[in-house]
C-alpha positions, -999 to 999 in steps of 0.1 A, spaced: -257 -646 -496 -270 -612 -500 -265 -584 -475 -263 -545 -477 -231 -531 -482 -221 -496 -464 -194 -484 -495 -184 -445 -484 -197 -418 -465 -229 -402 -477 -240 -431 -499 -270 -447 -500 -262 -490 -491 -255 -513 -520 -279 -543 -519 -251 -575 -535 -258 -610 -533 -223 -623 -535 -212 -618 -501 -193 -651 -488 -194 -661 -447 -165 -677 -428 -170 -697 -402 -181 -705 -376 -151 -709 -353 -143 -723 -316 -167 -703 -294 -188 -688 -320 -221 -692 -332 -240 -689 -368 -271 -668 -371 -299 -669 -398 -305 -636 -392 -347 -631 -395 -352 -596 -383 -329 -562 -376 -339 -526 -364 -325 -495 -382 -307 -479 -353 -296 -441 -352 -262 -453 -347 -259 -472 -383 -266 -436 -399 -238 -418 -376 -216 -449 -392 -227 -445 -426 -224 -404 -426 -186 -406 -407 -167 -437 -411 -151 -448 -442 -140 -481 -429 -153 -498 -460 -169 -522 -478 -192 -529 -440 -220 -548 -433 -244 -524 -406 -273 -535 -389 -268 -544 -345 -305 -547 -335 -309 -583 -346 -329 -613 -336 -328 -647 -357 -318 -686 -357 -288 -704 -349 -278 -722 -380 -245 -741 -366 -223 -738 -335 -185 -741 -336 -167 -758 -310 -168 -748 -273 -202 -733 -275 -225 -747 -248 -249 -718 -243 -273 -721 -275 -276 -749 -299 -287 -753 -337 -325 -745 -343 -329 -715 -311 -341 -686 -315 -317 -657 -300 -309 -625 -298 -276 -605 -309 -258 -577 -288 -230 -554 -300 -216 -554 -269 -213 -592 -250 -191 -594 -218 -167 -616 -216 -169 -622 -179 -128 -621 -173 -112 -588 -178 -112 -562 -156 -137 -540 -163 -160 -573 -165 -146 -581 -129 -156 -543 -121 -198 -549 -132 -188 -527 -161 -201 -550 -187 -204 -532 -216 -164 -517 -212 -155 -546 -215 -120 -554 -231 -133 -581 -256 -160 -563 -259 -149 -529 -272 -136 -544 -306 -168 -542 -317 -157 -503 -328 -134 -517 -355 -154 -538 -375 -139 -569 -369 -136 -600 -344 -117 -597 -310 -90 -617 -333 -90 -590 -361 -107 -612 -384 -142 -609 -401 -165 -631 -413 -175 -615 -444 -158 -618 -476 -161 -606 -512 -140 -608 -540 -115 -623 -519 -111 -592 -495 -124 -587 -461 -159 -574 -457 -161 -549 -420 -188 -563 -396 -202 -530 -385 -209 -527 -348 -201 -558 -336 -231 -578 -353 -236 -575 -391 -274 -577 -395 -278 -563 -425 -272 -597 -444 -287 -633 -448 -261 -646 -419 -239 -634 -396 -212 -653 -372 -210 -637 -332 -186 -650 -305 -208 -669 -281 -208 -636 -258 -231 -619 -283 -258 -643 -285 -289 -645 -258 -311 -678 -264 -345 -668 -259 -378 -689 -259 -386 -705 -293 -417 -693 -310 -412 -651 -296 -416 -629 -322 -386 -618 -336 -399 -589 -355 -406 -576 -320 -380 -586 -297 -349 -576 -321 -355 -537 -308 -342 -547 -272 -308 -555 -291 -297 -521 -292 -323 -492 -286 -341 -507 -259 -314 -521 -238 -298 -487 -247 -327 -468 -234 -341 -487 -204 -305 -499 -196 -294 -456 -191 -324 -454 -163 -320 -485 -144 -284 -487 -145 -268 -459 -157 -285 -430 -138 -305 -456 -111 -338 -432 -111 -356 -436 -81 -391 -439 -75 -409 -407 -72 -383 -387 -92 -385 -360 -117 -368 -371 -155 -365 -351 -186 -364 -367 -216 -350 -350 -247 -353 -368 -280 -381 -394 -285 -371 -414 -312 -364 -456 -304 -338 -449 -276 -355 -420 -262 -389 -436 -258 -373 -464 -242 -356 -442 -219 -393 -428 -210 -402 -469 -209 -374 -470 -184 -382 -440 -160 -422 -453 -157 -406 -488 -149 -383 -472 -121 -417 -453 -109 -403 -417 -117 -435 -394 -105 -428 -369 -133 -416 -380 -169 -414 -345 -193 -405 -358 -226 -396 -331 -255 -394 -338 -294 -404 -313 -320 -421 -340 -337 -459 -344 -328 -463 -383 -334 -434 -386 -313 -448 -367 -283 -482 -385 -285 -466 -419 -286 -445 -407 -252 -477 -402 -238 -491 -436 -245 -459 -452 -231 -456 -436 -194 -448 -395 -200 -467 -373 -180 -461 -340 -199 -446 -331 -234 -429 -301 -244 -426 -291 -286 -394 -273 -283 -400 -252 -313 -430 -234 -294 -417 -235 -260 -384 -225 -244 -378 -258 -227 -357 -244 -202 -386 -223 -185 -407 -251 -194 -393 -275 -176 -382 -253 -145 -425 -244 -147 -432 -279 -144 -409 -288 -112 -418 -256 -95 -384 -240 -101 -363 -268 -86 -352 -285 -118 -353 -322 -126 -337 -351 -108 -327 -367 -139 -323 -353 -173 -316 -379 -206 -298 -365 -238 -314 -394 -261 -301 -375 -292 -265 -369 -290 -260 -333 -293 -239 -308 -272 -266 -280 -270 -291 -304 -254 -264 -318 -230 -258 -288 -218 -294 -275 -214 -295 -309 -191 -271 -295 -166 -289 -265 -165 -322 -275 -157 -310 -308 -130 -318 -296 -98 -282 -295 -70 -270 -332 -71 -289 -342 -103 -280 -359 -130 -272 -357 -169 -272 -387 -188 -255 -390 -224 -272 -417 -242 -271 -404 -273 -240 -406 -298 -226 -372 -304 -208 -367 -334 -172 -378 -328 -157 -340 -333 -184 -327 -315 -172 -304 -280 -194 -297 -251 -194 -263 -235 -210 -254 -200 -212 -216 -188 -197 -227 -153 -176 -252 -143 -176 -238 -108 -213 -242 -112 -212 -277 -115 -186 -282 -84 -215 -261 -64 -240 -278 -73 -228 -317 -75 -243 -321 -104 -232 -354 -120 -226 -360 -163 -226 -394 -167 -221 -407 -201 -241 -443 -212 -230 -472 -232 -255 -493 -244 -273 -487 -215 -248 -501 -187 -262 -531 -192 -246 -567 -192 -264 -585 -223 -266 -618 -211 -288 -606 -177 -304 -578 -190 -321 -588 -224 -338 -617 -206 -346 -592 -180 -359 -572 -209 -379 -597 -226 -399 -606 -185 -405 -572 -188 -426 -570 -223 -437 -599 -214 -454 -591 -183 -469 -557 -203 -444 -535 -184 -424 -530 -217 -444 -518 -249 -420 -528 -280 -452 -534 -304 -458 -496 -304 -426 -484 -310 -427 -502 -347 -437 -477 -374 -428 -497 -408 -413 -530 -415 -394 -530 -448 -376 -559 -472 -336 -560 -469 -340 -546 -507 -362 -516 -496 -336 -508 -467 -328 -475 -480 -363 -463 -474 -360 -473 -441 -328 -450 -435 -347 -424 -452 -375 -425 -424 -349 -422 -397 -334 -392 -414 -367 -377 -416 -382 -383 -386 -405 -405 -398 -422 -428 -373 -403 -442 -341 -379 -476 -354 -379 -494 -390 -375 -530 -389 -356 -551 -417 -369 -583 -426 -340 -598 -438 -355 -627 -457 -381 -623 -485 -399 -659 -475 
């Protein structure tokens, strides 16, 4: 089959047409991938992980081609969304309702299925399954827990965004931070995840949603999707601007949707006493967080929270997010800036690197 391969740090993806697929084994699902969004995490892997060759792409949607023994939740021909972390439902973390920390789901970081195998091979050697899905290929194989059936006929090119970016952003608001009505929210970074945070804050009925990004197009999009105020951090001192907008109190919730230690520290600075700062974007592995006064955090009872994939139980939250979209509470269409064929995938990655548009979606099959 055709696939786009990560072959080394700093290199563009390489399009090949000789990847072999293995499976589905018991409990697995073979999916014809139709669309896959390009997420910042894909670029982070390209820039930092030398586990190659690897098929990236984890914001994917497609159609079930074949099911393995024991699979009951989907059938051949079903429309499905894929998720990097699907809860097993039986481990300690699932029992504690910490589904993104599922012991079986955490294997997504190793580029293999939980048993150490990979469904992809090339020239007799394994090809790694990046970020648990491997969506930049014509077909993929996932465990049943990573596959969520959706209504047939639903536009997969639109709802594929839910698989990661929307799940991550909206979930960080509703699940991780548990934003309350009439609260004040700051969102730093307005890519696909950040704009999903904005929409999540609107769904949570926050009173004031302050959105910051240096790109005007993204600030304008944030106003369209629910922000009440926007800030250009290149022109305004972000701390002073936020404090002025909150009458000196600070925000109840601050979200770093970039993965930047300086923004995380800034969020702690501008959050009010008892407020929360949420790390939603993925910082580089070696990046350290520095904050001027640990005593200040203790005295003010401010909280710093990590949020992985929006603290979601994908099997329950993805259907909920689709319901929000169908009811007009969640705007997905206006987050998609460009659709590229698989052969032009490096153009979509370049757009992301250069902050062009919001989300690029890859159409996997030519026909």
